[in-house]
Biotite code that builds the C-alpha atoms (Angstrom):
import biotite.structure as struc

atoms = struc.array([
    struc.Atom([-14.400, 44.239, -60.174], chain_id="A", res_id=1, res_name="MET", atom_name="CA", element="C"),
    struc.Atom([-13.328, 41.306, -57.959], chain_id="A", res_id=2, res_name="ASP", atom_name="CA", element="C"),
    struc.Atom([-16.928, 40.920, -56.785], chain_id="A", res_id=3, res_name="PHE", atom_name="CA", element="C"),
    struc.Atom([-18.316, 41.026, -60.320], chain_id="A", res_id=4, res_name="LEU", atom_name="CA", element="C"),
    struc.Atom([-15.765, 38.702, -61.912], chain_id="A", res_id=5, res_name="MET", atom_name="CA", element="C"),
    struc.Atom([-15.910, 36.080, -59.179], chain_id="A", res_id=6, res_name="SER", atom_name="CA", element="C"),
    struc.Atom([-19.716, 36.154, -59.180], chain_id="A", res_id=7, res_name="GLY", atom_name="CA", element="C"),
    struc.Atom([-19.944, 35.807, -62.966], chain_id="A", res_id=8, res_name="LEU", atom_name="CA", element="C"),
    struc.Atom([-17.366, 33.007, -62.972], chain_id="A", res_id=9, res_name="ALA", atom_name="CA", element="C"),
    struc.Atom([-19.436, 31.068, -60.434], chain_id="A", res_id=10, res_name="ALA", atom_name="CA", element="C"),
    struc.Atom([-22.595, 31.642, -62.494], chain_id="A", res_id=11, res_name="CYS", atom_name="CA", element="C"),
    struc.Atom([-20.872, 30.296, -65.586], chain_id="A", res_id=12, res_name="GLY", atom_name="CA", element="C"),
    struc.Atom([-19.933, 27.128, -63.729], chain_id="A", res_id=13, res_name="ALA", atom_name="CA", element="C"),
    struc.Atom([-23.450, 26.843, -62.288], chain_id="A", res_id=14, res_name="CYS", atom_name="CA", element="C"),
    struc.Atom([-24.961, 26.512, -65.758], chain_id="A", res_id=15, res_name="LEU", atom_name="CA", element="C"),
    struc.Atom([-23.143, 23.198, -66.127], chain_id="A", res_id=16, res_name="PHE", atom_name="CA", element="C"),
    struc.Atom([-23.343, 21.909, -62.549], chain_id="A", res_id=17, res_name="THR", atom_name="CA", element="C"),
    struc.Atom([-26.966, 22.755, -61.703], chain_id="A", res_id=18, res_name="ASN", atom_name="CA", element="C"),
    struc.Atom([-28.295, 19.394, -63.033], chain_id="A", res_id=19, res_name="PRO", atom_name="CA", element="C"),
    struc.Atom([-26.019, 17.669, -60.512], chain_id="A", res_id=20, res_name="LEU", atom_name="CA", element="C"),
    struc.Atom([-27.425, 19.938, -57.820], chain_id="A", res_id=21, res_name="GLU", atom_name="CA", element="C"),
    struc.Atom([-30.951, 18.832, -58.753], chain_id="A", res_id=22, res_name="VAL", atom_name="CA", element="C"),
    struc.Atom([-29.912, 15.184, -58.539], chain_id="A", res_id=23, res_name="VAL", atom_name="CA", element="C"),
    struc.Atom([-28.117, 15.766, -55.226], chain_id="A", res_id=24, res_name="LYS", atom_name="CA", element="C"),
    struc.Atom([-31.123, 17.530, -53.706], chain_id="A", res_id=25, res_name="THR", atom_name="CA", element="C"),
    struc.Atom([-33.532, 14.751, -54.587], chain_id="A", res_id=26, res_name="ARG", atom_name="CA", element="C"),
    struc.Atom([-31.219, 11.961, -53.469], chain_id="A", res_id=27, res_name="MET", atom_name="CA", element="C"),
    struc.Atom([-30.693, 13.715, -50.127], chain_id="A", res_id=28, res_name="GLN", atom_name="CA", element="C"),
    struc.Atom([-34.459, 14.046, -49.597], chain_id="A", res_id=29, res_name="LEU", atom_name="CA", element="C"),
    struc.Atom([-35.162, 10.448, -50.603], chain_id="A", res_id=30, res_name="GLN", atom_name="CA", element="C"),
    struc.Atom([-36.124, 8.309, -47.595], chain_id="A", res_id=31, res_name="GLY", atom_name="CA", element="C"),
    struc.Atom([-36.107, 11.275, -45.222], chain_id="A", res_id=32, res_name="GLU", atom_name="CA", element="C"),
    struc.Atom([-36.607, 9.994, -41.639], chain_id="A", res_id=33, res_name="LEU", atom_name="CA", element="C"),
    struc.Atom([-37.481, 6.499, -42.916], chain_id="A", res_id=34, res_name="GLN", atom_name="CA", element="C"),
    struc.Atom([-35.588, 3.331, -42.125], chain_id="A", res_id=35, res_name="SER", atom_name="CA", element="C"),
    struc.Atom([-33.632, 1.737, -44.993], chain_id="A", res_id=36, res_name="PRO", atom_name="CA", element="C"),
    struc.Atom([-35.775, -0.717, -46.941], chain_id="A", res_id=37, res_name="GLY", atom_name="CA", element="C"),
    struc.Atom([-39.102, 0.821, -45.885], chain_id="A", res_id=38, res_name="THR", atom_name="CA", element="C"),
    struc.Atom([-39.472, 3.281, -48.768], chain_id="A", res_id=39, res_name="TYR", atom_name="CA", element="C"),
    struc.Atom([-39.405, 3.149, -52.542], chain_id="A", res_id=40, res_name="GLN", atom_name="CA", element="C"),
    struc.Atom([-36.091, 4.227, -54.027], chain_id="A", res_id=41, res_name="ARG", atom_name="CA", element="C"),
    struc.Atom([-36.921, 6.366, -57.047], chain_id="A", res_id=42, res_name="HIS", atom_name="CA", element="C"),
    struc.Atom([-33.257, 7.274, -57.489], chain_id="A", res_id=43, res_name="TYR", atom_name="CA", element="C"),
    struc.Atom([-30.840, 4.345, -57.166], chain_id="A", res_id=44, res_name="LYS", atom_name="CA", element="C"),
    struc.Atom([-27.674, 6.254, -58.024], chain_id="A", res_id=45, res_name="ASN", atom_name="CA", element="C"),
    struc.Atom([-26.524, 9.424, -59.763], chain_id="A", res_id=46, res_name="VAL", atom_name="CA", element="C"),
    struc.Atom([-26.864, 8.065, -63.300], chain_id="A", res_id=47, res_name="PHE", atom_name="CA", element="C"),
    struc.Atom([-30.237, 6.454, -62.591], chain_id="A", res_id=48, res_name="HIS", atom_name="CA", element="C"),
    struc.Atom([-31.439, 9.741, -61.105], chain_id="A", res_id=49, res_name="ALA", atom_name="CA", element="C"),
    struc.Atom([-30.445, 11.650, -64.247], chain_id="A", res_id=50, res_name="PHE", atom_name="CA", element="C"),
    struc.Atom([-32.349, 9.213, -66.456], chain_id="A", res_id=51, res_name="ILE", atom_name="CA", element="C"),
    struc.Atom([-35.397, 9.078, -64.190], chain_id="A", res_id=52, res_name="THR", atom_name="CA", element="C"),
    struc.Atom([-35.734, 12.845, -63.858], chain_id="A", res_id=53, res_name="ILE", atom_name="CA", element="C"),
    struc.Atom([-35.255, 13.371, -67.590], chain_id="A", res_id=54, res_name="GLY", atom_name="CA", element="C"),
    struc.Atom([-37.749, 10.645, -68.490], chain_id="A", res_id=55, res_name="LYS", atom_name="CA", element="C"),
    struc.Atom([-40.519, 11.519, -66.005], chain_id="A", res_id=56, res_name="VAL", atom_name="CA", element="C"),
    struc.Atom([-40.156, 15.256, -65.408], chain_id="A", res_id=57, res_name="ASP", atom_name="CA", element="C"),
    struc.Atom([-38.553, 16.122, -68.749], chain_id="A", res_id=58, res_name="GLY", atom_name="CA", element="C"),
    struc.Atom([-35.036, 17.241, -69.602], chain_id="A", res_id=59, res_name="LEU", atom_name="CA", element="C"),
    struc.Atom([-35.815, 20.823, -68.569], chain_id="A", res_id=60, res_name="ALA", atom_name="CA", element="C"),
    struc.Atom([-36.339, 19.567, -64.993], chain_id="A", res_id=61, res_name="ALA", atom_name="CA", element="C"),
    struc.Atom([-32.592, 18.944, -64.744], chain_id="A", res_id=62, res_name="LEU", atom_name="CA", element="C"),
    struc.Atom([-32.202, 22.724, -64.671], chain_id="A", res_id=63, res_name="GLN", atom_name="CA", element="C"),
    struc.Atom([-34.877, 23.361, -62.064], chain_id="A", res_id=64, res_name="LYS", atom_name="CA", element="C"),
    struc.Atom([-34.065, 26.168, -59.673], chain_id="A", res_id=65, res_name="GLY", atom_name="CA", element="C"),
    struc.Atom([-31.502, 27.602, -62.086], chain_id="A", res_id=66, res_name="LEU", atom_name="CA", element="C"),
    struc.Atom([-32.532, 31.241, -61.583], chain_id="A", res_id=67, res_name="ALA", atom_name="CA", element="C"),
    struc.Atom([-32.118, 31.244, -57.765], chain_id="A", res_id=68, res_name="PRO", atom_name="CA", element="C"),
    struc.Atom([-29.049, 29.012, -58.135], chain_id="A", res_id=69, res_name="ALA", atom_name="CA", element="C"),
    struc.Atom([-27.389, 31.614, -60.353], chain_id="A", res_id=70, res_name="LEU", atom_name="CA", element="C"),
    struc.Atom([-28.363, 34.431, -58.006], chain_id="A", res_id=71, res_name="LEU", atom_name="CA", element="C"),
    struc.Atom([-27.056, 32.436, -55.054], chain_id="A", res_id=72, res_name="TYR", atom_name="CA", element="C"),
    struc.Atom([-23.747, 31.696, -56.765], chain_id="A", res_id=73, res_name="GLN", atom_name="CA", element="C"),
    struc.Atom([-23.327, 35.314, -57.850], chain_id="A", res_id=74, res_name="PHE", atom_name="CA", element="C"),
    struc.Atom([-24.057, 36.640, -54.369], chain_id="A", res_id=75, res_name="LEU", atom_name="CA", element="C"),
    struc.Atom([-22.221, 34.023, -52.317], chain_id="A", res_id=76, res_name="MET", atom_name="CA", element="C"),
    struc.Atom([-19.100, 33.677, -54.438], chain_id="A", res_id=77, res_name="ASN", atom_name="CA", element="C"),
    struc.Atom([-19.079, 37.350, -55.324], chain_id="A", res_id=78, res_name="GLY", atom_name="CA", element="C"),
    struc.Atom([-18.924, 38.198, -51.633], chain_id="A", res_id=79, res_name="ILE", atom_name="CA", element="C"),
    struc.Atom([-16.668, 35.301, -50.642], chain_id="A", res_id=80, res_name="ARG", atom_name="CA", element="C"),
    struc.Atom([-14.034, 35.566, -53.355], chain_id="A", res_id=81, res_name="LEU", atom_name="CA", element="C"),
    struc.Atom([-14.423, 39.297, -53.879], chain_id="A", res_id=82, res_name="GLY", atom_name="CA", element="C"),
    struc.Atom([-13.914, 40.118, -50.212], chain_id="A", res_id=83, res_name="THR", atom_name="CA", element="C"),
    struc.Atom([-10.906, 37.844, -49.949], chain_id="A", res_id=84, res_name="TYR", atom_name="CA", element="C"),
    struc.Atom([-9.441, 39.347, -53.110], chain_id="A", res_id=85, res_name="GLY", atom_name="CA", element="C"),
    struc.Atom([-9.820, 42.888, -51.784], chain_id="A", res_id=86, res_name="LEU", atom_name="CA", element="C"),
    struc.Atom([-8.213, 42.013, -48.461], chain_id="A", res_id=87, res_name="VAL", atom_name="CA", element="C"),
    struc.Atom([-5.347, 40.261, -50.233], chain_id="A", res_id=88, res_name="GLU", atom_name="CA", element="C"),
    struc.Atom([-4.851, 43.157, -52.658], chain_id="A", res_id=89, res_name="ALA", atom_name="CA", element="C"),
    struc.Atom([-4.702, 45.527, -49.700], chain_id="A", res_id=90, res_name="GLY", atom_name="CA", element="C"),
    struc.Atom([-1.735, 43.610, -48.333], chain_id="A", res_id=91, res_name="GLY", atom_name="CA", element="C"),
    struc.Atom([-3.468, 42.725, -45.078], chain_id="A", res_id=92, res_name="TYR", atom_name="CA", element="C"),
    struc.Atom([-2.638, 39.017, -45.376], chain_id="A", res_id=93, res_name="LEU", atom_name="CA", element="C"),
    struc.Atom([1.117, 39.492, -45.492], chain_id="A", res_id=94, res_name="HIS", atom_name="CA", element="C"),
    struc.Atom([3.674, 39.739, -42.739], chain_id="A", res_id=95, res_name="THR", atom_name="CA", element="C"),
    struc.Atom([6.208, 42.535, -42.474], chain_id="A", res_id=96, res_name="ALA", atom_name="CA", element="C"),
    struc.Atom([8.621, 40.354, -44.449], chain_id="A", res_id=97, res_name="GLU", atom_name="CA", element="C"),
    struc.Atom([6.138, 40.088, -47.335], chain_id="A", res_id=98, res_name="GLY", atom_name="CA", element="C"),
    struc.Atom([5.157, 36.441, -46.851], chain_id="A", res_id=99, res_name="THR", atom_name="CA", element="C"),
    struc.Atom([1.550, 35.268, -46.550], chain_id="A", res_id=100, res_name="VAL", atom_name="CA", element="C"),
    struc.Atom([0.310, 34.874, -42.992], chain_id="A", res_id=101, res_name="ASN", atom_name="CA", element="C"),
    struc.Atom([-1.483, 31.467, -42.931], chain_id="A", res_id=102, res_name="PRO", atom_name="CA", element="C"),
    struc.Atom([-3.588, 32.300, -39.873], chain_id="A", res_id=103, res_name="ALA", atom_name="CA", element="C"),
    struc.Atom([-4.827, 35.605, -41.292], chain_id="A", res_id=104, res_name="LEU", atom_name="CA", element="C"),
    struc.Atom([-5.455, 34.010, -44.678], chain_id="A", res_id=105, res_name="SER", atom_name="CA", element="C"),
    struc.Atom([-7.524, 31.203, -43.143], chain_id="A", res_id=106, res_name="ALA", atom_name="CA", element="C"),
    struc.Atom([-9.457, 33.603, -40.898], chain_id="A", res_id=107, res_name="ALA", atom_name="CA", element="C"),
    struc.Atom([-10.220, 35.947, -43.792], chain_id="A", res_id=108, res_name="THR", atom_name="CA", element="C"),
    struc.Atom([-11.358, 33.075, -45.997], chain_id="A", res_id=109, res_name="GLY", atom_name="CA", element="C"),
    struc.Atom([-13.582, 31.701, -43.238], chain_id="A", res_id=110, res_name="ALA", atom_name="CA", element="C"),
    struc.Atom([-15.144, 35.086, -42.463], chain_id="A", res_id=111, res_name="LEU", atom_name="CA", element="C"),
    struc.Atom([-15.755, 35.825, -46.144], chain_id="A", res_id=112, res_name="ALA", atom_name="CA", element="C"),
    struc.Atom([-17.290, 32.366, -46.613], chain_id="A", res_id=113, res_name="GLY", atom_name="CA", element="C"),
    struc.Atom([-19.588, 32.733, -43.607], chain_id="A", res_id=114, res_name="ILE", atom_name="CA", element="C"),
    struc.Atom([-20.766, 36.153, -44.774], chain_id="A", res_id=115, res_name="THR", atom_name="CA", element="C"),
    struc.Atom([-21.499, 34.920, -48.288], chain_id="A", res_id=116, res_name="GLY", atom_name="CA", element="C"),
    struc.Atom([-23.314, 31.809, -47.069], chain_id="A", res_id=117, res_name="ALA", atom_name="CA", element="C"),
    struc.Atom([-25.387, 33.775, -44.548], chain_id="A", res_id=118, res_name="TYR", atom_name="CA", element="C"),
    struc.Atom([-26.560, 36.353, -47.078], chain_id="A", res_id=119, res_name="LEU", atom_name="CA", element="C"),
    struc.Atom([-27.216, 33.689, -49.707], chain_id="A", res_id=120, res_name="GLY", atom_name="CA", element="C"),
    struc.Atom([-29.102, 31.306, -47.402], chain_id="A", res_id=121, res_name="SER", atom_name="CA", element="C"),
    struc.Atom([-32.657, 32.551, -48.222], chain_id="A", res_id=122, res_name="PRO", atom_name="CA", element="C"),
    struc.Atom([-31.980, 32.171, -51.935], chain_id="A", res_id=123, res_name="ILE", atom_name="CA", element="C"),
    struc.Atom([-30.558, 28.676, -51.355], chain_id="A", res_id=124, res_name="TYR", atom_name="CA", element="C"),
    struc.Atom([-33.807, 27.718, -49.607], chain_id="A", res_id=125, res_name="MET", atom_name="CA", element="C"),
    struc.Atom([-35.881, 28.796, -52.612], chain_id="A", res_id=126, res_name="VAL", atom_name="CA", element="C"),
    struc.Atom([-33.507, 26.900, -54.909], chain_id="A", res_id=127, res_name="LYS", atom_name="CA", element="C"),
    struc.Atom([-33.924, 23.725, -52.840], chain_id="A", res_id=128, res_name="THR", atom_name="CA", element="C"),
    struc.Atom([-37.731, 23.992, -52.904], chain_id="A", res_id=129, res_name="HIS", atom_name="CA", element="C"),
    struc.Atom([-37.776, 24.368, -56.678], chain_id="A", res_id=130, res_name="LEU", atom_name="CA", element="C"),
    struc.Atom([-35.279, 21.568, -57.300], chain_id="A", res_id=131, res_name="GLN", atom_name="CA", element="C"),
    struc.Atom([-37.296, 19.175, -55.140], chain_id="A", res_id=132, res_name="ALA", atom_name="CA", element="C"),
    struc.Atom([-40.476, 19.725, -57.172], chain_id="A", res_id=133, res_name="GLN", atom_name="CA", element="C"),
    struc.Atom([-41.244, 16.578, -59.158], chain_id="A", res_id=134, res_name="ALA", atom_name="CA", element="C"),
    struc.Atom([-44.026, 14.532, -60.687], chain_id="A", res_id=135, res_name="ALA", atom_name="CA", element="C"),
    struc.Atom([-45.951, 12.614, -58.034], chain_id="A", res_id=136, res_name="SER", atom_name="CA", element="C"),
    struc.Atom([-44.579, 9.227, -59.111], chain_id="A", res_id=137, res_name="GLU", atom_name="CA", element="C"),
    struc.Atom([-40.961, 10.230, -58.384], chain_id="A", res_id=138, res_name="ILE", atom_name="CA", element="C"),
    struc.Atom([-41.507, 12.938, -55.753], chain_id="A", res_id=139, res_name="ALA", atom_name="CA", element="C"),
    struc.Atom([-39.352, 12.910, -52.618], chain_id="A", res_id=140, res_name="VAL", atom_name="CA", element="C"),
    struc.Atom([-39.484, 15.171, -49.578], chain_id="A", res_id=141, res_name="GLY", atom_name="CA", element="C"),
    struc.Atom([-42.057, 17.879, -49.007], chain_id="A", res_id=142, res_name="TYR", atom_name="CA", element="C"),
    struc.Atom([-43.387, 19.352, -52.243], chain_id="A", res_id=143, res_name="GLN", atom_name="CA", element="C"),
    struc.Atom([-43.585, 23.137, -52.169], chain_id="A", res_id=144, res_name="TYR", atom_name="CA", element="C"),
    struc.Atom([-45.699, 24.576, -54.969], chain_id="A", res_id=145, res_name="LYS", atom_name="CA", element="C"),
    struc.Atom([-43.732, 27.719, -55.657], chain_id="A", res_id=146, res_name="HIS", atom_name="CA", element="C"),
    struc.Atom([-44.373, 29.463, -58.951], chain_id="A", res_id=147, res_name="GLN", atom_name="CA", element="C"),
    struc.Atom([-42.100, 32.422, -59.493], chain_id="A", res_id=148, res_name="ILE", atom_name="CA", element="C"),
    struc.Atom([-43.859, 33.713, -62.602], chain_id="A", res_id=149, res_name="PHE", atom_name="CA", element="C"),
    struc.Atom([-47.154, 32.756, -64.251], chain_id="A", res_id=150, res_name="PRO", atom_name="CA", element="C"),
    struc.Atom([-46.908, 30.961, -67.607], chain_id="A", res_id=151, res_name="PRO", atom_name="CA", element="C"),
    struc.Atom([-46.270, 33.204, -70.619], chain_id="A", res_id=152, res_name="GLN", atom_name="CA", element="C"),
    struc.Atom([-45.221, 36.071, -68.353], chain_id="A", res_id=153, res_name="SER", atom_name="CA", element="C"),
    struc.Atom([-42.791, 38.604, -69.837], chain_id="A", res_id=154, res_name="TRP", atom_name="CA", element="C"),
    struc.Atom([-40.929, 38.401, -66.521], chain_id="A", res_id=155, res_name="LYS", atom_name="CA", element="C"),
    struc.Atom([-40.222, 34.718, -67.106], chain_id="A", res_id=156, res_name="LEU", atom_name="CA", element="C"),
    struc.Atom([-38.881, 35.527, -70.558], chain_id="A", res_id=157, res_name="THR", atom_name="CA", element="C"),
    struc.Atom([-36.698, 38.296, -69.137], chain_id="A", res_id=158, res_name="LEU", atom_name="CA", element="C"),
    struc.Atom([-35.223, 36.005, -66.479], chain_id="A", res_id=159, res_name="VAL", atom_name="CA", element="C"),
    struc.Atom([-34.591, 33.282, -69.067], chain_id="A", res_id=160, res_name="ALA", atom_name="CA", element="C"),
    struc.Atom([-32.810, 35.793, -71.287], chain_id="A", res_id=161, res_name="SER", atom_name="CA", element="C"),
    struc.Atom([-30.692, 37.091, -68.427], chain_id="A", res_id=162, res_name="MET", atom_name="CA", element="C"),
    struc.Atom([-29.725, 33.535, -67.495], chain_id="A", res_id=163, res_name="VAL", atom_name="CA", element="C"),
    struc.Atom([-28.815, 32.555, -71.043], chain_id="A", res_id=164, res_name="SER", atom_name="CA", element="C"),
    struc.Atom([-26.925, 35.824, -71.514], chain_id="A", res_id=165, res_name="SER", atom_name="CA", element="C"),
    struc.Atom([-24.373, 34.712, -68.903], chain_id="A", res_id=166, res_name="ILE", atom_name="CA", element="C"),
    struc.Atom([-22.987, 32.072, -71.236], chain_id="A", res_id=167, res_name="ALA", atom_name="CA", element="C"),
    struc.Atom([-23.203, 34.440, -74.191], chain_id="A", res_id=168, res_name="VAL", atom_name="CA", element="C"),
    struc.Atom([-21.265, 37.301, -72.578], chain_id="A", res_id=169, res_name="VAL", atom_name="CA", element="C"),
    struc.Atom([-18.618, 34.937, -71.225], chain_id="A", res_id=170, res_name="LEU", atom_name="CA", element="C"),
    struc.Atom([-18.030, 33.596, -74.716], chain_id="A", res_id=171, res_name="ALA", atom_name="CA", element="C"),
    struc.Atom([-18.451, 36.792, -76.739], chain_id="A", res_id=172, res_name="MET", atom_name="CA", element="C"),
    struc.Atom([-17.048, 39.639, -74.607], chain_id="A", res_id=173, res_name="THR", atom_name="CA", element="C"),
    struc.Atom([-13.409, 39.077, -75.691], chain_id="A", res_id=174, res_name="PRO", atom_name="CA", element="C"),
    struc.Atom([-14.470, 39.360, -79.341], chain_id="A", res_id=175, res_name="PHE", atom_name="CA", element="C"),
    struc.Atom([-16.600, 42.397, -78.534], chain_id="A", res_id=176, res_name="ASP", atom_name="CA", element="C"),
    struc.Atom([-13.545, 44.036, -76.963], chain_id="A", res_id=177, res_name="VAL", atom_name="CA", element="C"),
    struc.Atom([-11.547, 43.152, -80.086], chain_id="A", res_id=178, res_name="VAL", atom_name="CA", element="C"),
    struc.Atom([-14.084, 44.717, -82.451], chain_id="A", res_id=179, res_name="SER", atom_name="CA", element="C"),
    struc.Atom([-14.370, 47.867, -80.321], chain_id="A", res_id=180, res_name="THR", atom_name="CA", element="C"),
    struc.Atom([-10.595, 48.383, -80.284], chain_id="A", res_id=181, res_name="ARG", atom_name="CA", element="C"),
    struc.Atom([-10.164, 47.597, -83.971], chain_id="A", res_id=182, res_name="LEU", atom_name="CA", element="C"),
    struc.Atom([-12.855, 50.089, -84.928], chain_id="A", res_id=183, res_name="TYR", atom_name="CA", element="C"),
    struc.Atom([-11.521, 52.761, -82.573], chain_id="A", res_id=184, res_name="ASN", atom_name="CA", element="C"),
    struc.Atom([-7.768, 52.549, -83.336], chain_id="A", res_id=185, res_name="GLN", atom_name="CA", element="C"),
    struc.Atom([-6.045, 55.427, -85.150], chain_id="A", res_id=186, res_name="PRO", atom_name="CA", element="C"),
    struc.Atom([-5.171, 54.907, -88.813], chain_id="A", res_id=187, res_name="THR", atom_name="CA", element="C"),
    struc.Atom([-2.548, 56.184, -91.232], chain_id="A", res_id=188, res_name="ASP", atom_name="CA", element="C"),
    struc.Atom([-3.160, 58.024, -94.499], chain_id="A", res_id=189, res_name="ALA", atom_name="CA", element="C"),
    struc.Atom([-4.029, 54.750, -96.254], chain_id="A", res_id=190, res_name="GLN", atom_name="CA", element="C"),
    struc.Atom([-6.556, 53.801, -93.566], chain_id="A", res_id=191, res_name="GLY", atom_name="CA", element="C"),
    struc.Atom([-4.354, 51.086, -92.087], chain_id="A", res_id=192, res_name="LYS", atom_name="CA", element="C"),
    struc.Atom([-4.551, 50.574, -88.332], chain_id="A", res_id=193, res_name="GLY", atom_name="CA", element="C"),
    struc.Atom([-1.620, 51.882, -86.318], chain_id="A", res_id=194, res_name="LEU", atom_name="CA", element="C"),
    struc.Atom([-2.115, 49.777, -83.174], chain_id="A", res_id=195, res_name="MET", atom_name="CA", element="C"),
    struc.Atom([-3.324, 46.365, -84.289], chain_id="A", res_id=196, res_name="TYR", atom_name="CA", element="C"),
    struc.Atom([-2.759, 44.129, -87.308], chain_id="A", res_id=197, res_name="ARG", atom_name="CA", element="C"),
    struc.Atom([-5.922, 42.101, -86.859], chain_id="A", res_id=198, res_name="GLY", atom_name="CA", element="C"),
    struc.Atom([-8.122, 40.101, -84.520], chain_id="A", res_id=199, res_name="ILE", atom_name="CA", element="C"),
    struc.Atom([-5.410, 37.786, -83.219], chain_id="A", res_id=200, res_name="LEU", atom_name="CA", element="C"),
    struc.Atom([-3.039, 40.698, -82.660], chain_id="A", res_id=201, res_name="ASP", atom_name="CA", element="C"),
    struc.Atom([-5.619, 42.486, -80.498], chain_id="A", res_id=202, res_name="VAL", atom_name="CA", element="C"),
    struc.Atom([-6.151, 39.374, -78.385], chain_id="A", res_id=203, res_name="LEU", atom_name="CA", element="C"),
    struc.Atom([-2.422, 38.762, -77.937], chain_id="A", res_id=204, res_name="LEU", atom_name="CA", element="C"),
    struc.Atom([-1.539, 42.369, -77.134], chain_id="A", res_id=205, res_name="GLN", atom_name="CA", element="C"),
    struc.Atom([-4.452, 42.743, -74.713], chain_id="A", res_id=206, res_name="THR", atom_name="CA", element="C"),
    struc.Atom([-3.677, 39.503, -72.867], chain_id="A", res_id=207, res_name="ALA", atom_name="CA", element="C"),
    struc.Atom([0.037, 40.331, -72.730], chain_id="A", res_id=208, res_name="ARG", atom_name="CA", element="C"),
    struc.Atom([-0.297, 43.887, -71.382], chain_id="A", res_id=209, res_name="THR", atom_name="CA", element="C"),
    struc.Atom([-3.620, 43.877, -69.492], chain_id="A", res_id=210, res_name="GLU", atom_name="CA", element="C"),
    struc.Atom([-3.956, 40.252, -68.475], chain_id="A", res_id=211, res_name="GLY", atom_name="CA", element="C"),
    struc.Atom([-6.798, 37.849, -69.163], chain_id="A", res_id=212, res_name="ILE", atom_name="CA", element="C"),
    struc.Atom([-9.301, 40.173, -67.462], chain_id="A", res_id=213, res_name="PHE", atom_name="CA", element="C"),
    struc.Atom([-8.425, 42.867, -69.980], chain_id="A", res_id=214, res_name="GLY", atom_name="CA", element="C"),
    struc.Atom([-10.354, 40.879, -72.566], chain_id="A", res_id=215, res_name="MET", atom_name="CA", element="C"),
    struc.Atom([-13.446, 41.032, -70.357], chain_id="A", res_id=216, res_name="TYR", atom_name="CA", element="C"),
    struc.Atom([-13.638, 44.784, -69.895], chain_id="A", res_id=217, res_name="LYS", atom_name="CA", element="C"),
    struc.Atom([-17.218, 46.015, -70.001], chain_id="A", res_id=218, res_name="GLY", atom_name="CA", element="C"),
    struc.Atom([-18.641, 42.561, -69.239], chain_id="A", res_id=219, res_name="ILE", atom_name="CA", element="C"),
    struc.Atom([-21.043, 43.970, -66.644], chain_id="A", res_id=220, res_name="GLY", atom_name="CA", element="C"),
    struc.Atom([-22.546, 46.422, -69.113], chain_id="A", res_id=221, res_name="ALA", atom_name="CA", element="C"),
    struc.Atom([-22.696, 43.695, -71.768], chain_id="A", res_id=222, res_name="SER", atom_name="CA", element="C"),
    struc.Atom([-24.577, 41.359, -69.443], chain_id="A", res_id=223, res_name="TYR", atom_name="CA", element="C"),
    struc.Atom([-27.191, 43.876, -68.303], chain_id="A", res_id=224, res_name="PHE", atom_name="CA", element="C"),
    struc.Atom([-27.643, 45.043, -71.893], chain_id="A", res_id=225, res_name="ARG", atom_name="CA", element="C"),
    struc.Atom([-28.041, 41.652, -73.532], chain_id="A", res_id=226, res_name="LEU", atom_name="CA", element="C"),
    struc.Atom([-31.079, 40.303, -71.650], chain_id="A", res_id=227, res_name="GLY", atom_name="CA", element="C"),
    struc.Atom([-33.354, 43.354, -72.020], chain_id="A", res_id=228, res_name="PRO", atom_name="CA", element="C"),
    struc.Atom([-32.075, 43.941, -75.570], chain_id="A", res_id=229, res_name="HIS", atom_name="CA", element="C"),
    struc.Atom([-33.085, 40.402, -76.561], chain_id="A", res_id=230, res_name="THR", atom_name="CA", element="C"),
    struc.Atom([-36.528, 40.779, -74.983], chain_id="A", res_id=231, res_name="ILE", atom_name="CA", element="C"),
    struc.Atom([-37.212, 44.165, -76.542], chain_id="A", res_id=232, res_name="LEU", atom_name="CA", element="C"),
    struc.Atom([-35.943, 43.090, -79.973], chain_id="A", res_id=233, res_name="SER", atom_name="CA", element="C"),
    struc.Atom([-38.185, 40.018, -80.041], chain_id="A", res_id=234, res_name="LEU", atom_name="CA", element="C"),
    struc.Atom([-41.131, 41.966, -78.609], chain_id="A", res_id=235, res_name="PHE", atom_name="CA", element="C"),
    struc.Atom([-40.888, 44.764, -81.197], chain_id="A", res_id=236, res_name="PHE", atom_name="CA", element="C"),
    struc.Atom([-40.306, 42.217, -83.971], chain_id="A", res_id=237, res_name="TRP", atom_name="CA", element="C"),
    struc.Atom([-43.435, 40.314, -82.958], chain_id="A", res_id=238, res_name="ASP", atom_name="CA", element="C"),
    struc.Atom([-45.537, 43.479, -82.719], chain_id="A", res_id=239, res_name="GLN", atom_name="CA", element="C"),
    struc.Atom([-44.338, 44.744, -86.104], chain_id="A", res_id=240, res_name="LEU", atom_name="CA", element="C"),
    struc.Atom([-45.233, 41.406, -87.699], chain_id="A", res_id=241, res_name="ARG", atom_name="CA", element="C"),
    struc.Atom([-48.708, 41.615, -86.167], chain_id="A", res_id=242, res_name="ILE", atom_name="CA", element="C"),
    struc.Atom([-49.183, 45.130, -87.549], chain_id="A", res_id=243, res_name="LEU", atom_name="CA", element="C"),
    struc.Atom([-47.870, 44.079, -90.944], chain_id="A", res_id=244, res_name="TYR", atom_name="CA", element="C"),
    struc.Atom([-50.170, 41.102, -91.335], chain_id="A", res_id=245, res_name="TYR", atom_name="CA", element="C"),
    struc.Atom([-53.140, 43.004, -89.890], chain_id="A", res_id=246, res_name="THR", atom_name="CA", element="C"),
    struc.Atom([-53.033, 46.220, -91.903], chain_id="A", res_id=247, res_name="TYR", atom_name="CA", element="C"),
    struc.Atom([-50.868, 45.488, -94.955], chain_id="A", res_id=248, res_name="ILE", atom_name="CA", element="C"),
    struc.Atom([-51.536, 41.893, -95.917], chain_id="A", res_id=249, res_name="LYS", atom_name="CA", element="C"),
])
């Protein structure tokens, strides 16, 4: 669970910080191996870069490389924070007196970080290539022409749904847990719930007794359900409409 929660938390943050990663990548590639003053500065500063990318490449370009960025964050931070959390929970970072051993803590954090970065490095490379892609008039660095999926591919739609579902499950899982527990609680002869008085009571009792993570139980299943469910629902809806207008109307 430590691996899953830390990975999902990093993915949630990545949705908001990826535009800054795009800007950072292009500013770092600008003027590569060229003396100052000998090249055209397409990006003068962070704010100018945001405006330029949005104006020339389109607003969607500010989220370039989002799919590999999310995968990288999930893998790297899942391994880094998850491994550290497991070691800490096992009591291996504490001395015989019960205090935290700074040297062991630092060594564990470093080893977990190195492992996560090493395994995530190939994905980071793909992310960098995609984020550097730009219109010719504002292009910097070498321009790789990667295309993960062809246009209109169902795979592209699936990936987009899985990406967007991260924000959805983070926001909705606590309420999904609430509804599940309200529906499943025992009732008295009048049909009144015996465990919870309402939505707020479920949230308060769950947070008080199970902690904040108690409100995110089943988040993994929710995430892997939501993307395919969205795709299949829209696909079947579209096909049924086609059949309706073809054979009935």
